C-alpha positions in Angstrom: -61.1 -249.9 -31.7 -59.3 -247.4 -29.4 -55.7 -246.6 -30.4 -53.1 -246.5 -27.6 -49.4 -246.2 -27.4 -46.7 -247.9 -25.3 -43.3 -246.3 -25.1 -40.0 -248.3 -25.1 -36.4 -247.1 -25.1 -36.3 -247.9 -28.9 -39.5 -246.5 -30.1 -43.3 -246.2 -29.5 -45.6 -249.2 -30.1 -49.1 -248.5 -31.3 -51.9 -250.9 -30.5 -55.7 -250.9 -30.6 -58.2 -252.4 -28.1 -61.9 -253.0 -28.0 -63.5 -254.0 -24.7 -66.9 -255.8 -25.0 -67.0 -256.5 -21.3 -64.6 -256.8 -18.4 -65.6 -260.4 -18.0 -65.0 -261.5 -21.7 -62.0 -263.4 -22.9 -59.3 -261.4 -24.6 -58.3 -262.2 -28.2 -54.9 -260.8 -29.2 -54.0 -260.6 -32.9 -50.4 -260.4 -34.0 -49.7 -259.6 -37.6 -46.9 -261.0 -39.7 -43.7 -259.5 -41.0 -44.2 -256.1 -42.9 -48.0 -256.3 -42.3 -49.8 -254.2 -39.7 -53.0 -254.3 -37.7 -55.2 -254.0 -40.9 -54.3 -257.6 -41.7 -57.0 -258.7 -39.2 -59.8 -256.3 -40.2 -62.1 -259.3 -41.1 -61.4 -260.9 -37.8 -62.0 -257.7 -35.9 -65.4 -257.4 -37.7 -66.3 -260.9 -36.7 -65.2 -261.0 -33.0 -65.7 -257.4 -31.8 -68.6 -257.3 -29.4 -68.3 -260.9 -28.3 -64.7 -260.8 -27.0 -62.2 -258.2 -25.8 -59.7 -257.5 -28.6 -56.2 -256.3 -28.9 -54.2 -255.9 -32.1 -50.9 -254.1 -32.6 -48.5 -252.8 -35.1 -45.3 -254.8 -34.4 -42.3 -252.7 -33.5 -40.9 -251.2 -36.8 -44.2 -251.8 -38.6 -47.1 -249.5 -39.6 -47.6 -246.8 -37.0 -45.0 -248.3 -34.7 -42.2 -246.5 -36.5 -39.7 -245.0 -36.5 -38.3 -247.8 -34.3 -34.7 -248.8 -33.7 -34.0 -252.1 -35.3 -32.0 -253.4 -32.5 -34.0 -256.0 -30.6 -34.6 -259.8 -30.5 -37.8 -261.8 -30.8 -37.7 -262.3 -27.1 -37.7 -258.5 -26.5 -40.7 -258.1 -28.8 -42.5 -260.7 -26.7 -41.5 -258.9 -23.5 -42.9 -255.6 -24.8 -46.1 -257.4 -25.6 -46.3 -258.9 -22.2 -45.7 -255.4 -20.7 -48.7 -254.1 -22.7 -50.8 -257.0 -21.3 -49.9 -256.1 -17.8 -50.5 -252.4 -18.5 -54.0 -253.1 -19.8 -54.8 -255.7 -17.1 -55.0 -258.5 -19.7 -54.7 -262.1 -18.4 -55.2 -265.5 -20.0 -55.7 -264.2 -23.5 -56.0 -266.3 -26.6 -53.1 -265.3 -28.8 -53.7 -265.4 -32.6 -50.5 -264.9 -34.6 -50.1 -264.8 -38.3 -46.6 -265.8 -39.7 -44.1 -263.7 -37.7 -46.9 -263.0 -35.2 -47.0 -266.8 -34.4 -43.2 -266.7 -33.7 -43.7 -263.8 -31.3 -46.4 -265.7 -29.5 -44.1 -268.8 -29.1 -41.3 -266.5 -27.8 -43.8 -265.1 -25.2 -45.0 -268.6 -24.2 -41.4 -269.7 -23.7 -41.0 -267.1 -21.0 -44.5 -267.0 -19.7 -46.0 -270.5 -20.2 -48.9 -270.0 -17.8 -50.0 -266.7 -19.3 -52.0 -267.6 -22.5 -55.3 -269.5 -22.4 -54.9 -270.6 -26.0 -52.8 -270.1 -29.2 -53.9 -270.0 -32.8 -51.1 -270.1 -35.4 -52.1 -268.8 -38.8 -49.6 -269.6 -41.6 -46.8 -269.5 -39.0 -44.4 -272.4 -38.1 -42.7 -273.9 -35.1 -39.6 -272.2 -33.5 -38.1 -275.5 -32.5 -34.8 -276.0 -34.2 -35.5 -279.6 -35.2 -38.0 -278.5 -37.8 -35.6 -276.4 -39.8 -32.6 -277.4 -41.9 -29.3 -275.7 -41.1 -29.1 -274.1 -44.6 -32.6 -272.7 -44.1 -31.5 -271.0 -40.9 -28.4 -269.6 -42.6 -30.5 -268.4 -45.6 -32.8 -266.4 -43.3 -29.8 -264.5 -42.0 -28.8 -263.4 -45.5 -31.8 -262.0 -47.3 -31.1 -258.2 -47.6 -29.1 -258.3 -50.8 -31.8 -260.5 -52.4 -34.6 -258.1 -51.6 -32.5 -255.0 -52.4 -31.8 -256.4 -55.9 -35.5 -256.0 -57.0 -37.0 -252.7 -58.1 -39.5 -251.4 -55.5 -42.5 -251.8 -57.7 -41.7 -255.4 -58.3 -41.1 -256.1 -54.6 -44.6 -254.8 -53.8 -46.2 -256.6 -56.7 -44.7 -260.0 -56.1 -44.9 -259.5 -52.3 -48.7 -259.1 -52.5 -49.0 -262.0 -55.0 -46.8 -264.3 -52.9 -48.8 -263.6 -49.7 -52.4 -263.9 -51.0 -54.6 -265.6 -53.6 -57.6 -263.3 -53.6 -57.9 -259.7 -54.9 -58.9 -258.5 -51.5 -55.9 -260.2 -49.8 -53.4 -259.0 -52.4 -54.7 -255.4 -52.4 -54.5 -255.3 -48.7 -51.0 -256.6 -48.6 -49.9 -254.2 -51.3 -51.5 -251.3 -49.3 -49.7 -252.3 -46.1 -46.3 -252.6 -48.0 -46.8 -249.3 -49.8 -46.3 -247.2 -46.6 -42.6 -248.1 -46.6 -39.8 -246.8 -48.7 -37.8 -249.5 -50.5 -34.9 -249.2 -48.1 -37.1 -249.2 -45.0 -38.9 -252.3 -46.3 -35.7 -254.2 -47.1 -34.2 -253.3 -43.7 -37.3 -254.4 -41.9 -37.9 -257.7 -43.7 -34.2 -258.8 -43.6 -34.0 -257.9 -39.9 -37.2 -259.8 -39.2 -35.8 -262.9 -40.8 -32.5 -262.6 -39.0 -34.0 -262.4 -35.5 -36.2 -265.3 -36.5 -33.1 -267.3 -37.4 -31.4 -266.3 -34.1 -34.5 -267.4 -32.1 -34.4 -270.8 -33.8 -30.7 -271.1 -33.2 -31.2 -270.4 -29.5 -32.6 -274.0 -29.5 -35.0 -273.3 -26.6 -37.8 -275.7 -25.8 -40.6 -273.6 -27.3 -43.3 -275.9 -26.0 -46.9 -275.0 -26.6 -48.2 -274.9 -23.0 -51.9 -274.4 -23.8 -54.6 -275.6 -26.2 -53.6 -274.7 -29.7 -54.8 -274.7 -33.3 -52.7 -274.6 -36.4 -54.2 -273.0 -39.5 -52.5 -273.0 -42.9 -53.6 -272.1 -46.4 -53.5 -275.0 -48.9 -51.9 -272.6 -51.4 -49.4 -271.1 -49.0 -46.3 -270.4 -51.1 -44.2 -268.6 -48.4 -41.0 -270.5 -47.9 -41.6 -273.9 -46.5 -44.6 -273.0 -44.3 -46.7 -275.9 -45.6 -43.9 -278.5 -44.9 -43.3 -277.0 -41.4 -47.0 -277.1 -40.5 -47.4 -280.7 -41.7 -44.4 -281.8 -39.5 -45.6 -279.6 -36.6 -49.0 -281.2 -36.6 -47.6 -284.8 -37.1 -45.0 -284.5 -34.4 -46.9 -282.5 -31.8 -50.4 -283.9 -32.2 -51.8 -280.4 -32.5 -54.9 -280.0 -34.6 -54.4 -278.4 -38.0 -57.0 -276.9 -40.3 -56.0 -276.5 -43.9 -57.8 -273.7 -45.7 -58.7 -274.5 -49.3 -57.9 -271.7 -51.9 -55.9 -269.7 -49.4 -52.4 -268.5 -49.5 -50.0 -267.3 -46.8 -52.4 -264.7 -45.5 -55.2 -267.2 -45.2 -57.2 -265.0 -42.8 -57.5 -262.4 -45.6 -58.1 -264.9 -48.5 -60.7 -267.0 -46.7 -61.8 -265.0 -43.6 -65.1 -266.9 -43.2 -63.3 -270.3 -43.0 -60.6 -269.0 -40.7 -63.1 -267.2 -38.5 -65.2 -270.3 -38.3 -62.1 -272.4 -37.3 -61.2 -269.8 -34.6 -64.8 -269.8 -33.3 -64.9 -273.5 -33.0 -61.5 -273.5 -31.2 -62.7 -270.9 -28.7 -65.9 -272.8 -28.0 -63.8 -275.9 -27.3 -61.6 -274.2 -24.7 -64.2 -272.0 -22.9 
């Protein structure tokens, strides 16, 4: 993967690309909140060589820091779209884990004809109807809760809460460990707040392309399982439940997630 940078007025975004062929489909991987590009290392291993790939560190995450925390979910999506234009990427399949899935939906809201497909991994719908009012309010007020815990416990329970396997937990711990406690608490609370604000905007957030929902059967992050069940039932989108996997199901059971993605790609090609 070749590392590149994209400058904005609030910071520099780092991303990585691998081009198998100019004619190949692009797969774009968007990590979740506080994770970075390493979240998808098992997917990069699987798909590099067969597809053109892009993965980034979301603004404020990983190598994309320092970054001014003064942006909306829509702005993140706009920066992502600008990177696509800069790299000549069109009609990608966007694969977003957790917060990455929300960024993908924000992008599709503004550019509905841009993606060829969407894979949601342990994410949830942005449509306001799926979330209770108190849940939205709670998302806007998480900083004190996170700040109350010692940093070593935040990292320990953050890793345990996201993954079920030793590999998945160690990877999440390693990604969290690059932050200071203050930086982490600022980032996670800000991410939840802009998520709540995007939901409150009450936009259509329609999925304009073929889509696949993936969710770990042991996902313990908030109400992700409830949201995915409702999302599949009300939208008719196909959902794949991953046995033995937590919130980062692509790190817990990469072989099952990769197989589901491959099957989806074959169906839309």
